[in-house]
DSSP file (Angstrom, degrees, kcal/mol; ACC not computed):
  #  RESIDUE AA STRUCTURE BP1 BP2  ACC     N-H-->O    O-->H-N    N-H-->O    O-->H-N    TCO  KAPPA ALPHA  PHI   PSI    X-CA   Y-CA   Z-CA
    1    1 A M              0   0    0      0, 0.0     2,-0.0     0, 0.0    64,-0.0   0.000 360.0 360.0 360.0 144.9  -29.9  -16.8  130.9
    2    2 A T     >  -     0   0    0      1,-0.1     4,-2.5    63,-0.0     5,-0.2  -0.306 360.0-104.8 -74.2 167.2  -33.3  -17.7  132.2
    3    3 A E  H  > S+     0   0    0      1,-0.2     4,-2.4     2,-0.2     5,-0.2   0.904 124.1  49.8 -60.5 -40.9  -34.3  -21.3  132.9
    4    4 A T  H  > S+     0   0    0      2,-0.2     4,-2.9     1,-0.2     5,-0.2   0.922 109.6  50.9 -64.5 -43.5  -36.4  -21.3  129.7
    5    5 A E  H  > S+     0   0    0      1,-0.2     4,-2.8     2,-0.2    -2,-0.2   0.911 110.7  49.5 -59.7 -42.0  -33.6  -19.8  127.7
    6    6 A Q  H  X S+     0   0    0     -4,-2.5     4,-2.3     2,-0.2    -1,-0.2   0.919 112.5  46.4 -63.7 -43.4  -31.3  -22.5  128.9
    7    7 A R  H  X S+     0   0    0     -4,-2.4     4,-2.0     2,-0.2    -2,-0.2   0.917 114.2  47.5 -66.7 -42.5  -33.7  -25.3  128.1
    8    8 A V  H  X S+     0   0    0     -4,-2.9     4,-2.7     2,-0.2    -2,-0.2   0.912 111.2  52.1 -63.3 -42.4  -34.4  -23.8  124.6
    9    9 A A  H  X S+     0   0    0     -4,-2.8     4,-2.8    -5,-0.2    -2,-0.2   0.902 108.1  51.6 -60.7 -41.3  -30.7  -23.4  124.0
   10   10 A D  H  X S+     0   0    0     -4,-2.3     4,-2.5     2,-0.2    -1,-0.2   0.911 111.0  47.8 -61.4 -42.4  -30.1  -27.1  125.0
   11   11 A L  H  X S+     0   0    0     -4,-2.0     4,-2.8     2,-0.2     5,-0.3   0.902 112.6  48.4 -66.1 -41.4  -32.8  -28.1  122.5
   12   12 A I  H  X S+     0   0    0     -4,-2.7     4,-2.9     2,-0.2     6,-0.4   0.945 112.7  48.2 -63.1 -47.5  -31.4  -26.0  119.8
   13   13 A A  H  X>S+     0   0    0     -4,-2.8     5,-1.0     1,-0.2     4,-0.9   0.930 116.3  43.2 -58.6 -46.5  -27.9  -27.3  120.4
   14   14 A E  H  <5S+     0   0    0     -4,-2.5    -2,-0.2    -5,-0.2    -1,-0.2   0.927 122.6  35.6 -66.7 -46.4  -29.1  -30.9  120.4
   15   15 A N  H  <5S+     0   0    0     -4,-2.8    -2,-0.2    -5,-0.2    -3,-0.2   0.775 124.3  39.1 -84.2 -27.5  -31.4  -30.7  117.4
   16   16 A A  H  <5S-     0   0    0     -4,-2.9    -1,-0.2    -5,-0.3    -3,-0.2   0.456 105.4-119.7-102.3  -2.5  -29.5  -28.3  115.2
   17   17 A G  T  <5 +     0   0    0     -4,-0.9     2,-0.4    -5,-0.3    -3,-0.2   0.878  60.1 148.6  69.6  37.6  -26.0  -29.6  116.0
   18   18 A I      < -     0   0    0     -5,-1.0     2,-0.4    -6,-0.4    -1,-0.2  -0.864  57.7-106.5-106.5 138.9  -24.6  -26.4  117.4
   19   19 A D    >>  -     0   0    0     -2,-0.4     3,-2.1     1,-0.2     4,-0.5  -0.492  28.7-140.2 -61.7 119.8  -22.0  -26.4  120.2
   20   20 A R  G >4 S+     0   0    0     -2,-0.4     3,-1.2     1,-0.3    -1,-0.2   0.818  97.8  62.3 -55.4 -36.0  -24.1  -25.3  123.3
   21   21 A S  G 34 S+     0   0    0      1,-0.2    -1,-0.3    -8,-0.0    -2,-0.1   0.680  98.6  57.5 -67.9 -15.9  -21.3  -23.1  124.6
   22   22 A L  G <4 S+     0   0    0     -3,-2.1     2,-0.3     2,-0.0    -1,-0.2   0.644  82.2 102.9 -87.7 -16.1  -21.6  -20.9  121.4
   23   23 A L    <<  +     0   0    0     -3,-1.2   -14,-0.0    -4,-0.5   -10,-0.0  -0.534  47.0 176.7 -76.4 128.9  -25.3  -20.0  121.9
   24   24 A Q    >   -     0   0    0     -2,-0.3     3,-2.1     4,-0.1    40,-0.4  -0.825  46.4-100.9-122.7 162.6  -26.0  -16.6  123.2
   25   25 A P  T 3  S+     0   0    0      0, 0.0    40,-2.7     0, 0.0    41,-0.4   0.791 124.4  49.0 -55.6 -28.2  -29.3  -14.8  123.8
   26   26 A T  T 3  S+     0   0    0     38,-0.2     2,-0.1    37,-0.2    -3,-0.0   0.437  88.6 116.0 -91.4   0.3  -28.9  -12.9  120.6
   27   27 A S    <   -     0   0    0     -3,-2.1    37,-1.9    36,-0.1     2,-0.3  -0.394  43.8-168.3 -71.8 144.8  -28.0  -16.0  118.5
   28   28 A T    >   -     0   0    0     35,-0.2     3,-0.6    -2,-0.1     4,-0.4  -0.867  35.2-115.1-120.7 162.6  -30.2  -17.2  115.7
   29   29 A M  G > >S+     0   0    0     33,-0.4     5,-2.0    -2,-0.3     3,-1.1   0.805 116.4  63.0 -68.4 -26.0  -29.9  -20.5  113.9
   30   30 A D  G > 5S+     0   0    0      1,-0.2     3,-1.8     3,-0.2    -1,-0.2   0.820  90.2  67.4 -64.6 -29.3  -29.0  -18.6  110.7
   31   31 A D  G < 5S+     0   0    0     -3,-0.6    -1,-0.2     1,-0.3    -2,-0.2   0.777 107.4  40.0 -58.7 -24.7  -25.9  -17.4  112.6
   32   32 A F  G < 5S-     0   0    0     -3,-1.1    -1,-0.3    -4,-0.4    -2,-0.2   0.173 114.6-115.3-111.8  15.2  -24.7  -21.0  112.5
   33   33 A S  T < 5 +     0   0    0     -3,-1.8    -3,-0.2     1,-0.2    -2,-0.1   0.851  48.0 177.3  53.5  40.5  -25.9  -21.8  108.9
   34   34 A V      < -     0   0    0     -5,-2.0    -1,-0.2     1,-0.1     5,-0.1  -0.622  34.2-112.6 -73.7 126.2  -28.4  -24.3  110.2
   35   35 A P     >  -     0   0    0      0, 0.0     4,-2.1     0, 0.0     3,-0.4  -0.221  24.2-113.7 -59.1 151.1  -30.4  -25.7  107.1
   36   36 A S  H  > S+     0   0    0      1,-0.2     4,-2.3     2,-0.2     5,-0.2   0.844 115.5  54.1 -59.0 -36.9  -34.0  -24.7  107.0
   37   37 A I  H  > S+     0   0    0      1,-0.2     4,-2.4     2,-0.2    -1,-0.2   0.898 109.5  48.2 -65.4 -38.6  -35.2  -28.3  107.5
   38   38 A A  H  > S+     0   0    0     -3,-0.4     4,-2.0     2,-0.2    -1,-0.2   0.849 109.0  54.4 -69.1 -33.4  -33.1  -28.6  110.6
   39   39 A Q  H  X S+     0   0    0     -4,-2.1     4,-2.3     2,-0.2    -2,-0.2   0.930 109.9  46.7 -64.2 -44.5  -34.5  -25.3  111.9
   40   40 A L  H  X S+     0   0    0     -4,-2.3     4,-2.5     1,-0.2    -2,-0.2   0.923 111.5  50.8 -62.3 -44.6  -38.1  -26.6  111.4
   41   41 A E  H  X S+     0   0    0     -4,-2.4     4,-1.9     1,-0.2    -1,-0.2   0.875 110.2  51.0 -61.2 -36.8  -37.2  -29.9  113.2
   42   42 A T  H  X S+     0   0    0     -4,-2.0     4,-2.1     2,-0.2    -1,-0.2   0.914 109.3  49.3 -67.1 -43.4  -35.7  -27.9  116.0
   43   43 A L  H  X S+     0   0    0     -4,-2.3     4,-2.4     1,-0.2    -2,-0.2   0.889 110.4  51.4 -63.7 -38.2  -38.8  -25.7  116.4
   44   44 A F  H  X S+     0   0    0     -4,-2.5     4,-2.5     2,-0.2    -1,-0.2   0.886 108.1  52.2 -64.1 -37.6  -40.9  -28.9  116.4
   45   45 A A  H  X S+     0   0    0     -4,-1.9     4,-2.6     2,-0.2    -2,-0.2   0.884 109.0  50.1 -65.3 -38.1  -38.7  -30.3  119.2
   46   46 A V  H  X S+     0   0    0     -4,-2.1     4,-2.0     2,-0.2    -2,-0.2   0.927 110.7  49.7 -64.8 -44.7  -39.2  -27.1  121.2
   47   47 A E  H  X>S+     0   0    0     -4,-2.4     5,-1.9     1,-0.2     4,-1.1   0.929 113.7  45.6 -58.6 -45.7  -43.0  -27.4  120.7
   48   48 A E  H  <5S+     0   0    0     -4,-2.5     3,-0.3     1,-0.2    -2,-0.2   0.916 111.0  51.9 -64.9 -44.0  -43.0  -31.0  121.8
   49   49 A A  H  <5S+     0   0    0     -4,-2.6    -1,-0.2     1,-0.2    -2,-0.2   0.850 121.4  32.1 -63.2 -35.5  -40.7  -30.4  124.8
   50   50 A F  H  <5S-     0   0    0     -4,-2.0    -1,-0.2    -5,-0.2    -2,-0.2   0.452 104.5-125.2-102.1  -2.5  -42.9  -27.6  126.1
   51   51 A D  T  <5S+     0   0    0     -4,-1.1     2,-0.3    -3,-0.3    -3,-0.2   0.947  70.6 116.9  55.5  53.4  -46.2  -29.0  124.9
   52   52 A I      < -     0   0    0     -5,-1.9     2,-0.5    -6,-0.2    -1,-0.2  -0.839  64.3-123.2-136.8 171.8  -47.1  -25.8  123.0
   53   53 A Y        -     0   0    0     -2,-0.3     3,-0.1    -3,-0.1    -9,-0.1  -0.990  25.8-140.9-121.9 121.2  -47.6  -24.6  119.4
   54   54 A L        -     0   0    0     -2,-0.5     4,-0.1   -11,-0.1    17,-0.0  -0.440  36.9 -85.8 -75.6 153.1  -45.4  -21.8  118.2
   55   55 A P        -     0   0    0      0, 0.0     2,-2.7     0, 0.0    -1,-0.1  -0.271  43.3-110.4 -56.0 144.4  -46.9  -19.1  116.0
   56   56 A D  S    S+     0   0    0      1,-0.2     3,-0.1    -3,-0.1    -2,-0.0  -0.346  83.4 118.4 -79.5  62.3  -46.9  -20.1  112.4
   57   57 A D    >   +     0   0    0     -2,-2.7     3,-1.7     1,-0.1    -1,-0.2  -0.467  26.4 154.7-121.4  54.4  -44.3  -17.5  111.5
   58   58 A R  T 3   +     0   0    0      1,-0.3    -1,-0.1    -4,-0.1    -2,-0.1   0.697  65.7  61.7 -62.6 -21.3  -41.7  -20.0  110.4
   59   59 A D  T 3  S+     0   0    0     -3,-0.1    -1,-0.3     2,-0.1     2,-0.2   0.706  83.9  94.6 -79.6 -18.0  -39.9  -17.4  108.1
   60   60 A K  S <  S-     0   0    0     -3,-1.7     2,-0.9     1,-0.1    -3,-0.1  -0.535  73.9-135.9 -75.6 136.7  -39.1  -15.2  111.1
   61   61 A Q        -     0   0    0     -2,-0.2     2,-0.3   -33,-0.0    -1,-0.1  -0.826  23.2-160.3 -93.8 104.4  -35.6  -15.6  112.5
   62   62 A F        -     0   0    0     -2,-0.9   -33,-0.4     4,-0.1     2,-0.2  -0.601  13.0-130.7 -80.7 141.4  -36.1  -15.6  116.3
   63   63 A T     >  -     0   0    0     -2,-0.3     4,-2.8   -35,-0.1     5,-0.2  -0.483  33.1-104.9 -76.5 165.2  -33.1  -14.9  118.5
   64   64 A L  H  > S+     0   0    0    -37,-1.9     4,-2.6   -40,-0.4     5,-0.2   0.916 123.9  49.7 -56.6 -44.2  -32.7  -17.4  121.3
   65   65 A A  H  > S+     0   0    0    -40,-2.7     4,-2.2     2,-0.2    -1,-0.2   0.898 111.5  48.1 -64.2 -41.4  -34.0  -14.8  123.8
   66   66 A E  H  > S+     0   0    0    -41,-0.4     4,-2.3     2,-0.2    -2,-0.2   0.920 112.9  48.0 -65.1 -44.1  -37.1  -14.1  121.6
   67   67 A L  H  X S+     0   0    0     -4,-2.8     4,-2.7     1,-0.2    -2,-0.2   0.925 112.5  48.8 -62.4 -44.7  -37.9  -17.7  121.1
   68   68 A A  H  X S+     0   0    0     -4,-2.6     4,-2.8    -5,-0.2    -1,-0.2   0.890 110.8  50.6 -62.7 -39.8  -37.5  -18.4  124.9
   69   69 A A  H  X S+     0   0    0     -4,-2.2     4,-2.4     2,-0.2    -1,-0.2   0.897 111.3  48.4 -65.4 -39.9  -39.8  -15.4  125.7
   70   70 A T  H  X S+     0   0    0     -4,-2.3     4,-2.5     2,-0.2    -2,-0.2   0.925 112.3  48.8 -64.7 -44.6  -42.4  -16.7  123.2
   71   71 A V  H  X S+     0   0    0     -4,-2.7     4,-2.5     2,-0.2    -2,-0.2   0.938 111.7  49.3 -59.4 -47.9  -42.2  -20.2  124.7
   72   72 A Q  H  X S+     0   0    0     -4,-2.8     4,-2.4     1,-0.2    -2,-0.2   0.910 111.4  49.2 -59.5 -44.2  -42.5  -18.8  128.3
   73   73 A R  H  X S+     0   0    0     -4,-2.4     4,-2.5     1,-0.2    -1,-0.2   0.921 112.4  47.5 -62.3 -44.6  -45.6  -16.7  127.3
   74   74 A L  H  X S+     0   0    0     -4,-2.5     4,-2.0     2,-0.2    -2,-0.2   0.875 111.3  50.7 -66.4 -37.7  -47.3  -19.7  125.6
   75   75 A V  H  X S+     0   0    0     -4,-2.5     4,-1.4    -5,-0.2    -1,-0.2   0.928 112.2  47.3 -64.2 -44.8  -46.6  -21.9  128.6
   76   76 A E  H  X S+     0   0    0     -4,-2.4     4,-0.8     1,-0.2    -2,-0.2   0.899 111.2  50.8 -64.7 -40.8  -48.0  -19.3  130.9
   77   77 A E  H >< S+     0   0    0     -4,-2.5     3,-0.7     1,-0.2    -1,-0.2   0.876 107.8  53.8 -62.8 -37.7  -51.1  -18.8  128.7
   78   78 A K  H 3< S+     0   0    0     -4,-2.0    -1,-0.2     1,-0.2    -2,-0.2   0.827 103.0  57.3 -66.9 -31.7  -51.7  -22.6  128.7
   79   79 A R  H 3<        0   0    0     -4,-1.4    -1,-0.2     1,-0.2    -2,-0.2   0.721 360.0 360.0 -71.9 -21.8  -51.6  -22.7  132.5
   80   80 A R    <<        0   0    0     -4,-0.8    -1,-0.2    -3,-0.7    -2,-0.2   0.478 360.0 360.0 -73.3 360.0  -54.5  -20.2  132.7
């Protein structure tokens, strides 16, 4: 896992109540039956932690790897 994936996984585990060791790059929060409100709260925590705004595509189920890639892209864009 990349550093961003690891950090995103830590945030998901902490905010969604998922055992960190179970998270894989292909995991989604639906895989762990995380309620939709907890999913939103987790995405807000990711935004806050990285000081970014995720695309308003809340209905899409991102895998951990997809979410981390989006976060990385947004962080890099913000630095420019």
